[in-house]
C-alpha positions as CSV (number, residue, x, y, z in Angstrom):
1,M,0.0,0.1,0.0
2,Y,1.4,3.5,-0.5
3,K,1.5,6.4,1.6
4,K,0.1,9.3,0.8
5,F,2.9,12.1,0.5
6,N,2.4,15.2,2.4
7,F,3.3,18.3,1.6
8,V,2.7,20.3,4.7
9,S,5.1,17.6,6.8
10,M,7.6,18.4,4.5
11,K,6.8,22.1,4.4
12,H,8.0,22.2,8.0
13,T,11.1,19.8,8.0
14,L,12.2,22.2,5.4
15,L,10.8,25.4,7.4
16,I,12.9,24.6,10.2
17,I,16.3,23.7,8.1
18,F,15.9,26.7,6.7
19,S,15.4,28.5,10.4
20,L,18.5,27.2,11.8
21,C,20.9,27.6,8.9
22,S,19.7,31.3,8.5
23,G,21.4,32.0,11.5
24,L,24.6,31.1,10.6
25,L,24.0,33.9,7.7
26,M,25.6,37.1,8.1
27,A,26.7,39.5,5.8
28,Q,30.0,41.7,5.9
29,A,32.2,43.8,4.8
30,P,36.1,42.1,4.1
31,T,38.3,42.8,6.7
32,S,41.0,43.0,3.8
33,I,41.5,44.1,0.3
34,P,43.4,41.6,-2.4
35,F,45.6,43.4,-4.3
36,Q,47.8,42.5,-7.2
37,A,50.4,44.5,-9.9
38,A,53.1,44.5,-11.5
39,A,56.6,45.5,-10.2
40,K,57.7,47.9,-12.9
41,S,59.8,50.4,-13.6
42,P,58.6,54.0,-14.9
43,D,61.0,53.3,-18.0
44,G,59.2,49.5,-18.2
45,Y,61.8,48.1,-16.8
46,V,60.2,44.2,-15.5
47,F,61.2,43.6,-11.5
48,I,61.4,39.8,-11.6
49,S,61.9,38.0,-8.7
50,Q,63.1,40.5,-6.8
51,N,62.3,41.4,-3.2
52,L,60.5,44.8,-2.8
53,S,58.4,46.4,-0.5
54,V,55.4,48.0,-1.3
55,N,53.7,50.9,1.0
56,F,49.8,51.7,0.8
57,K,47.9,54.4,2.3
58,L,44.2,54.9,2.2
59,R,43.6,58.7,2.2
60,S,40.0,60.5,2.5
61,N,37.8,62.7,0.9
62,S,40.8,63.0,-2.0
63,A,43.8,61.7,-3.3
64,T,46.1,64.3,-1.1
65,G,43.7,63.8,1.8
66,N,44.3,62.8,5.1
67,I,46.0,59.3,5.9
68,V,43.4,56.9,7.7
69,F,45.6,53.8,7.3
70,E,49.0,53.0,6.4
71,E,50.6,49.9,6.1
72,N,54.0,48.0,4.4
73,H,54.1,44.1,2.7
74,N,58.0,42.5,2.2
75,L,57.3,40.9,-1.1
76,L,58.9,38.9,-3.9
77,S,58.3,39.3,-7.3
78,S,57.1,36.7,-9.6
79,T,59.2,35.2,-12.7
80,L,56.8,37.0,-14.2
81,G,57.2,40.4,-12.3
82,L,53.8,40.1,-10.1
83,F,52.9,40.8,-6.7
84,S,50.0,40.0,-4.8
85,T,48.8,41.0,-1.0
86,N,45.9,41.8,1.2
87,I,45.7,45.4,2.0
88,G,44.4,44.9,6.0
89,Q,47.2,42.0,6.7
90,G,50.5,43.9,6.3
91,N,52.7,45.7,8.7
92,L,50.9,48.4,10.2
93,V,52.4,51.6,10.1
94,S,48.9,53.9,11.3
95,G,45.0,53.4,11.4
96,S,42.8,51.2,10.4
97,L,40.7,50.0,7.1
98,N,37.0,50.2,9.7
99,P,36.3,53.9,8.2
100,L,35.7,52.5,5.2
101,A,32.7,50.1,6.6
102,N,30.1,52.9,7.2
103,S,31.2,56.1,5.6
104,D,30.0,57.8,2.9
105,K,33.4,59.7,2.3
106,D,35.5,58.4,-0.4
107,F,38.8,57.0,-0.5
108,F,41.6,56.8,-2.3
109,L,44.6,53.9,-2.4
110,E,47.7,55.6,-2.9
111,V,50.6,52.5,-3.3
112,N,54.8,52.5,-3.3
113,M,56.9,50.3,-4.3
114,T,60.5,50.6,-3.1
115,I,63.3,47.7,-4.8
116,G,66.5,48.5,-2.6
117,A,66.7,52.9,-1.7
118,V,64.6,53.8,-4.9
119,T,61.3,54.4,-4.6
120,Y,58.5,54.0,-7.6
121,P,55.0,55.9,-7.0
122,L,52.6,53.5,-8.5
123,G,49.5,55.8,-8.5
124,V,46.8,57.0,-6.4
125,K,43.3,55.7,-7.8
126,K,39.8,56.2,-5.7
127,L,37.9,52.8,-4.2
128,N,34.6,52.3,-5.5
129,P,32.9,50.3,-3.3
130,V,30.2,47.9,-3.5
131,P,27.2,49.8,-1.8
132,H,26.0,46.3,0.0
133,A,29.4,45.3,0.7
134,K,29.8,48.8,2.3
135,Y,26.9,48.8,5.2
136,A,26.4,45.1,5.2
137,N,28.8,44.8,8.2
138,G,27.1,43.8,11.3
139,E,23.6,42.9,9.8
140,R,22.0,40.1,10.8
141,F,18.8,38.1,9.2
142,R,16.7,35.9,10.5
143,I,13.4,34.6,10.4
144,S,10.1,34.7,12.9
145,E,8.7,32.4,14.9
146,S,6.3,31.5,12.4
147,G,8.4,30.9,9.7
148,D,6.5,33.3,7.2
149,T,8.9,36.7,7.6
150,L,12.7,37.5,7.2
151,F,13.8,39.9,9.1
152,K,16.9,42.6,8.5
153,G,18.1,44.1,11.3
154,K,16.0,44.4,14.7
155,N,12.6,45.2,12.8
156,T,13.0,45.4,9.4
157,G,10.7,42.1,8.0
158,I,9.6,41.2,4.8
159,V,6.5,38.9,4.9
160,I,6.4,35.8,2.8
161,P,3.0,35.0,1.8
162,G,1.8,31.4,2.2
163,I,4.3,30.2,4.0
164,S,1.9,30.0,7.3
165,G,-1.6,30.0,7.9
166,A,-0.7,33.6,10.2
167,N,-0.5,35.7,6.4
168,N,-3.2,33.7,4.1
């Protein structure tokens, strides 16, 4: 004899699984910024397999604005003259990446590379953060006890119709 498939039971099982997993969901802004570049002199000479020091400065409001973060990285260029690192994981000189998290200011990244006793400015560029990543740090998502509302933060909720009898 065949057993009748119970969709209501399946819906509740899925709801419980989703509720347990959703507590683990949390959006957050990155704590480091990946960076990759070619180690080249202004006249085009590629520094292959060279020890180099890279200095990162994060400036607020303009390319010459106040320095809110500065750090150094001691790296080795590849056989192609490339190097990569994560800004925020080097030797801290001053400041913090925290001002990036929830600020309406513009930020500019200045990069300088030193090989031996010679420093090469690699430039200053405006950072363009992804808006949802910029503001997501610290936000939590949760589901109501009845399973029909998805909450962001403390009180902002979206009701999902048809999941429970509470909102039919």
